[in-house]
C-alpha positions as CSV (number, residue, x, y, z in Angstrom):
1,X,0.0,0.1,-0.1
2,X,1.2,3.6,-0.9
3,X,0.7,4.7,2.6
4,X,2.4,2.2,4.2
5,X,5.5,2.3,2.3
6,X,5.7,6.3,2.8
7,X,5.8,5.7,6.5
8,X,8.4,3.0,6.1
9,X,10.5,5.7,4.1
10,X,9.7,8.0,6.7
11,X,11.0,6.1,9.6
12,X,14.2,4.9,7.3
13,X,15.2,8.4,6.7
14,X,14.7,9.1,10.1
15,X,18.1,8.3,11.0
16,X,19.9,10.7,9.1
17,X,20.2,14.5,9.8
18,X,17.9,15.3,6.9
19,X,15.4,13.4,5.3
20,X,15.9,13.3,1.7
21,X,13.3,14.6,-1.0
22,X,13.6,11.1,-3.0
23,X,12.0,9.1,-0.3
24,X,8.3,10.5,-0.3
25,X,5.9,10.3,-2.8
26,X,4.6,13.8,-4.6
27,X,3.1,16.6,-2.6
28,X,-0.7,16.6,-2.9
29,X,-2.3,19.4,-4.8
30,X,-3.8,22.3,-3.4
31,X,-7.2,20.9,-4.3
32,X,-6.5,17.9,-2.0
33,X,-6.6,20.3,1.3
34,X,-10.4,21.3,1.7
35,X,-12.1,23.4,4.1
36,X,-11.7,27.1,4.6
37,X,-8.4,28.7,5.7
38,X,-10.1,30.9,8.7
39,X,-7.9,32.9,11.1
40,X,-9.8,32.3,14.1
41,X,-8.0,33.9,17.5
42,X,-9.2,35.0,20.8
43,X,-12.0,33.6,23.2
44,X,-14.6,31.9,22.6
45,X,-16.8,29.0,22.5
46,X,-16.0,26.0,20.5
47,X,-19.3,24.3,21.4
48,X,-17.9,20.8,21.4
49,X,-20.3,19.2,23.6
50,X,-20.5,17.6,26.7
51,X,-17.5,17.3,29.0
52,X,-16.0,17.2,32.4
53,X,-16.5,20.2,33.4
54,X,-16.6,19.7,37.3
55,X,-14.3,22.2,39.7
56,X,-14.7,25.0,37.7
57,X,-13.3,27.4,40.8
58,X,-9.9,27.8,39.1
59,X,-9.5,30.8,37.0
60,X,-8.8,29.8,33.4
61,X,-5.3,30.6,32.0
62,X,-6.5,30.9,28.6
63,X,-8.8,34.0,29.3
64,X,-5.6,36.5,28.4
65,X,-4.5,34.7,25.4
66,X,-5.4,37.4,23.3
67,X,-4.9,37.6,19.3
68,X,-1.6,39.0,19.5
69,X,-0.1,36.5,21.9
70,X,-1.7,33.7,20.3
71,X,-0.1,35.2,16.9
72,X,3.2,35.5,18.5
73,X,2.9,32.0,20.1
74,X,2.4,30.6,16.3
75,X,5.6,32.8,14.9
76,X,7.5,30.7,17.4
77,X,7.2,27.9,14.4
78,X,9.4,30.3,12.0
79,X,9.1,29.1,8.3
80,X,6.6,26.1,9.6
81,X,2.6,26.8,8.8
82,X,0.8,26.6,12.2
83,X,-2.5,25.8,13.4
84,X,-3.1,26.3,17.2
85,X,-6.3,25.5,19.4
86,X,-6.2,25.4,23.2
87,X,-9.9,24.9,24.7
88,X,-10.4,25.2,28.6
89,X,-12.2,21.7,29.1
90,X,-14.0,22.9,32.3
91,X,-15.5,26.0,31.3
92,X,-15.7,25.6,27.1
93,X,-13.4,28.7,26.7
94,X,-11.6,28.3,23.9
95,X,-8.6,30.5,21.7
96,X,-6.9,29.6,18.6
97,X,-4.4,30.7,15.6
98,X,-5.4,29.3,12.3
99,X,-8.0,27.1,14.3
100,X,-10.0,25.9,11.5
101,X,-7.0,25.6,8.5
102,X,-6.8,21.8,7.1
103,X,-3.7,19.6,8.0
104,X,-3.5,16.2,6.8
105,X,-3.6,14.3,9.8
106,X,-0.8,11.8,9.7
107,X,-1.2,9.2,12.8
108,X,-3.9,11.6,14.5
109,X,-6.3,9.9,12.3
110,X,-5.6,6.8,14.8
111,X,-7.4,8.7,17.5
112,X,-10.3,9.7,15.3
113,X,-10.5,6.0,14.0
114,X,-10.2,4.4,17.9
115,X,-13.2,6.5,18.9
116,X,-15.3,4.9,16.6
117,X,-13.9,1.3,17.3
118,X,-13.9,1.7,20.7
119,X,-18.1,1.9,20.4
120,X,-18.3,-1.5,19.1
121,X,-17.8,-4.9,20.2
122,X,-14.3,-5.5,20.4
123,X,-12.1,-8.8,20.8
124,X,-8.9,-8.8,22.4
125,X,-6.9,-8.5,19.7
126,X,-8.9,-5.5,18.6
127,X,-7.9,-3.8,22.1
128,X,-4.6,-4.9,21.7
129,X,-4.4,-3.2,18.2
130,X,-6.0,0.1,19.4
131,X,-3.7,0.3,22.1
132,X,-0.5,-0.2,20.0
133,X,-1.8,2.6,17.1
134,X,-2.5,5.0,19.9
135,X,0.6,4.4,22.2
136,X,3.5,3.3,19.9
137,X,1.6,4.3,16.7
138,X,1.6,1.4,15.5
139,X,1.0,2.0,11.4
140,X,0.7,-2.0,11.4
141,X,-1.6,-1.7,13.4
142,X,-3.6,1.3,12.0
143,X,-3.9,-0.8,8.6
144,X,-5.8,-3.7,10.3
145,X,-8.0,-1.3,12.1
146,X,-8.6,1.2,8.9
147,X,-9.9,-2.6,7.1
148,X,-11.8,-3.7,9.6
149,X,-13.4,-0.9,11.1
150,X,-14.4,0.9,7.7
151,X,-11.9,3.7,8.0
152,X,-13.2,6.2,5.8
153,X,-17.1,5.8,6.7
154,X,-16.0,6.0,10.6
155,X,-13.6,9.3,9.7
156,X,-17.0,10.5,8.9
157,X,-19.3,9.0,11.7
158,X,-16.6,10.5,14.5
159,X,-16.8,13.8,12.7
160,X,-21.2,14.0,12.7
161,X,-21.1,12.9,16.3
162,X,-18.0,15.2,17.7
163,X,-19.3,18.3,16.0
164,X,-15.7,18.5,14.0
165,X,-16.6,20.7,11.2
166,X,-13.1,20.7,9.0
167,X,-12.5,16.9,9.4
168,X,-13.1,14.3,6.5
169,X,-12.0,11.2,4.8
170,X,-9.0,11.0,2.6
171,X,-10.2,11.4,-1.4
172,X,-7.6,8.7,-1.4
173,X,-9.3,5.9,0.8
174,X,-6.3,3.7,1.2
175,X,-4.9,6.8,2.7
176,X,-5.4,7.3,6.1
177,X,-2.4,9.9,6.9
178,X,-4.4,12.3,4.2
179,X,-7.5,12.4,6.5
180,X,-7.8,16.3,6.9
181,X,-7.9,17.7,10.4
182,X,-8.1,21.4,11.9
183,X,-6.7,22.1,15.4
184,X,-10.1,23.4,16.2
185,X,-11.5,20.1,15.6
186,X,-8.6,18.0,17.6
187,X,-9.4,20.0,20.8
188,X,-12.9,19.3,20.1
189,X,-12.4,15.9,19.4
190,X,-10.8,15.6,22.8
191,X,-14.1,17.2,24.5
192,X,-15.7,14.4,23.0
193,X,-13.4,11.8,24.1
194,X,-13.8,12.9,27.5
195,X,-17.3,12.4,27.5
196,X,-17.5,9.3,26.0
197,X,-17.5,5.5,27.0
198,X,-14.4,5.3,25.1
199,X,-12.6,7.7,27.7
200,X,-10.9,5.1,29.8
201,X,-9.3,3.2,26.9
202,X,-8.0,5.8,24.9
203,X,-6.2,7.6,28.1
204,X,-4.5,5.0,29.0
205,X,-3.1,4.3,25.6
206,X,-2.0,7.8,25.2
207,X,-0.2,7.8,28.8
208,X,1.6,4.8,28.0
209,X,3.0,6.2,24.6
210,X,6.8,5.6,24.7
211,X,9.2,7.9,23.5
212,X,10.1,6.1,20.3
213,X,7.3,4.9,18.3
214,X,7.1,1.2,16.7
215,X,8.5,2.8,13.5
216,X,12.1,3.5,15.4
217,X,10.6,7.9,15.1
218,X,11.3,9.3,18.2
219,X,7.9,11.3,19.1
220,X,9.1,12.6,22.1
221,X,8.6,16.1,20.7
222,X,5.8,18.9,21.3
223,X,3.4,18.2,24.1
224,X,4.8,14.6,24.5
225,X,7.0,13.9,27.6
226,X,5.9,17.0,29.2
227,X,4.5,16.2,33.0
228,X,1.1,15.9,33.3
229,X,0.4,16.0,29.5
230,X,-0.7,12.5,27.5
231,X,-1.0,13.4,23.5
232,X,-1.1,11.6,20.2
233,X,1.6,12.5,17.5
234,X,1.7,12.6,13.9
235,X,4.9,12.6,11.2
236,X,4.6,12.4,7.5
237,X,7.1,14.0,5.0
238,X,6.1,14.7,1.3
239,X,8.0,15.4,-1.6
240,X,9.5,18.4,-2.7
241,X,10.0,19.3,0.9
242,X,7.0,19.3,3.2
243,X,7.3,18.0,6.7
244,X,3.9,17.4,8.9
245,X,4.7,17.3,12.8
246,X,1.7,17.3,14.8
247,X,1.1,17.2,18.1
248,X,-2.4,16.9,20.3
249,X,-3.4,16.1,23.6
250,X,-4.7,17.2,27.2
251,X,-3.2,19.1,29.7
252,X,-3.3,18.5,33.9
253,X,-7.4,17.2,32.5
254,X,-8.2,20.6,32.0
255,X,-7.0,21.8,29.0
256,X,-7.2,20.3,25.5
257,X,-4.0,21.6,23.0
258,X,-3.5,20.9,19.7
259,X,-0.5,21.9,17.6
260,X,-0.2,20.9,13.7
261,X,2.4,21.9,11.5
262,X,3.4,21.9,8.0
263,X,7.5,23.2,7.4
264,X,8.6,23.6,4.1
265,X,12.0,23.2,4.5
266,X,12.6,19.7,4.1
267,X,14.6,19.2,7.6
268,X,13.4,16.8,10.1
269,X,15.4,19.0,12.6
270,X,14.0,22.3,11.7
271,X,10.3,21.0,11.8
272,X,10.5,19.3,15.1
273,X,12.2,22.8,16.5
274,X,9.5,24.2,15.0
275,X,6.7,22.7,16.9
276,X,8.7,22.5,19.9
277,X,8.9,26.4,19.8
278,X,5.4,26.8,19.6
279,X,4.2,23.9,22.0
280,X,7.0,25.4,24.8
281,X,5.3,29.1,24.0
282,X,1.6,27.8,24.4
283,X,2.4,25.8,27.6
284,X,4.3,28.6,29.1
285,X,1.2,30.8,29.0
286,X,-0.7,27.8,30.1
287,X,1.7,28.1,33.2
288,X,3.6,25.2,32.4
289,X,7.9,25.1,32.1
290,X,7.5,21.7,29.0
């Protein structure tokens, strides 16, 4: 499968300082990325549905995140295109910068599929596959799950149930890394997960994510590895030079944070520095030293 080959090659090139452009398939056309490119800044409600809103006595750390502050945080990513969203899971207050901008999901689609699969009757093997796909970001496990649980339709079902307005299945049904997502939708998704029966299995899997993924990739970037945070990571490389690195998770059970990036540099090192800078800046605003 073409997608499986892409990820194999990504894992292979990670051992060298710079990824070679000849080791991934062509960059998708502009038509592939659908949905509005909306600059969505400032505080407001994303209307994500039900979640645990107990213990709302503490003031929200995002209350003073102005449009200027969010723009400055995104600018820490340098040349990378950045989509950023933060949602207070207790108050439903939300802020974002390019929160509705579409990005390819890379492995964040594993999180969406898991939500749908966990609503069904599962075997022990199914549960193990989901855990591996979420914790070690196991692509082989995702290949099986994508086929077994009707991946393309699963994306649509979860999008409808969770109110994900910018998320849709890939144009090529075999390419689960080309699911289209937005930063706003990723924090909405966490809000939905934490109020659903899938909560315990998903939180347990993400909380046990190792620094090194199943394919050998160092997934300790962005939010992963920060104390009090569990997160799903995503990475993907496209010719001629686009490096996709995403990190979306939950901080201290209170804030859902999504940092989506596409670096045009062709450099894994530069892309990693960019997403780390953005994640560090937003965590600092939330009172965390990552």
